[in-house]
C-alpha positions as CSV (number, residue, x, y, z in Angstrom):
1,M,9.6,-35.2,-52.3
2,N,8.3,-36.2,-55.8
3,L,6.9,-38.8,-57.2
4,W,10.1,-40.2,-58.6
5,Q,12.1,-39.3,-55.6
6,R,9.8,-41.8,-53.6
7,F,10.3,-44.7,-56.2
8,V,13.7,-44.5,-56.2
9,L,13.8,-44.4,-52.3
10,W,11.1,-47.6,-52.5
11,A,13.4,-49.4,-55.2
12,T,17.0,-48.8,-53.7
13,G,16.3,-48.2,-50.3
14,S,17.9,-45.1,-50.1
15,L,18.3,-41.6,-51.5
16,Y,20.7,-39.2,-52.0
17,I,19.5,-35.8,-51.4
18,G,22.9,-33.8,-51.1
19,D,26.4,-33.4,-49.7
20,R,26.2,-31.4,-46.1
21,Q,29.2,-30.3,-43.4
22,R,28.6,-30.1,-40.0
23,E,31.0,-28.2,-37.9
24,G,34.1,-29.5,-37.0
25,W,34.3,-32.1,-40.4
26,K,37.1,-31.6,-42.5
27,G,34.8,-31.9,-45.4
28,P,31.3,-32.4,-47.0
29,L,29.6,-36.2,-46.7
30,P,27.0,-37.4,-49.1
31,H,23.9,-37.6,-47.1
32,Y,20.8,-40.1,-47.7
33,V,17.4,-40.3,-46.7
34,F,16.9,-43.9,-45.6
35,R,13.6,-45.7,-43.7
36,C,14.8,-46.7,-40.1
37,P,12.1,-49.9,-38.9
38,T,12.1,-48.1,-35.7
39,H,12.6,-44.3,-36.5
40,G,10.7,-44.5,-39.9
41,L,12.2,-42.3,-42.3
42,V,15.7,-40.6,-41.2
43,V,18.7,-38.8,-42.8
44,G,22.6,-40.2,-42.5
45,Y,25.4,-40.7,-44.1
46,R,27.6,-43.9,-44.9
47,Y,29.5,-45.2,-42.2
48,G,32.7,-47.8,-42.1
49,W,34.6,-49.8,-44.6
50,D,31.3,-51.1,-46.2
51,K,29.5,-48.0,-46.5
52,R,27.1,-48.7,-44.4
53,L,24.0,-46.6,-43.7
54,E,22.8,-46.6,-40.1
55,C,20.1,-44.5,-38.4
56,P,21.8,-41.8,-36.5
57,R,18.8,-41.9,-33.8
58,C,19.4,-45.7,-32.9
59,K,23.3,-45.3,-33.0
60,E,22.8,-42.4,-30.1
61,A,20.7,-44.6,-28.3
62,K,23.5,-47.2,-28.4
63,K,25.9,-45.0,-27.2
64,S,23.4,-43.4,-24.4
65,G,22.0,-46.4,-23.4
């Protein structure tokens, strides 16, 4: 990340990094880098009606835990 991107991440809490589409998805979704208190910087997409960012590693741990 360049200096401006680090500033945006610090100031807003997330940074848009582009649209990605995984296998089986109907279309691409915007992905963001953000800081998880447990895992540090992670990449994910917004969930639910309120468009919240959730750490994919924490979410996976809840599923299997």
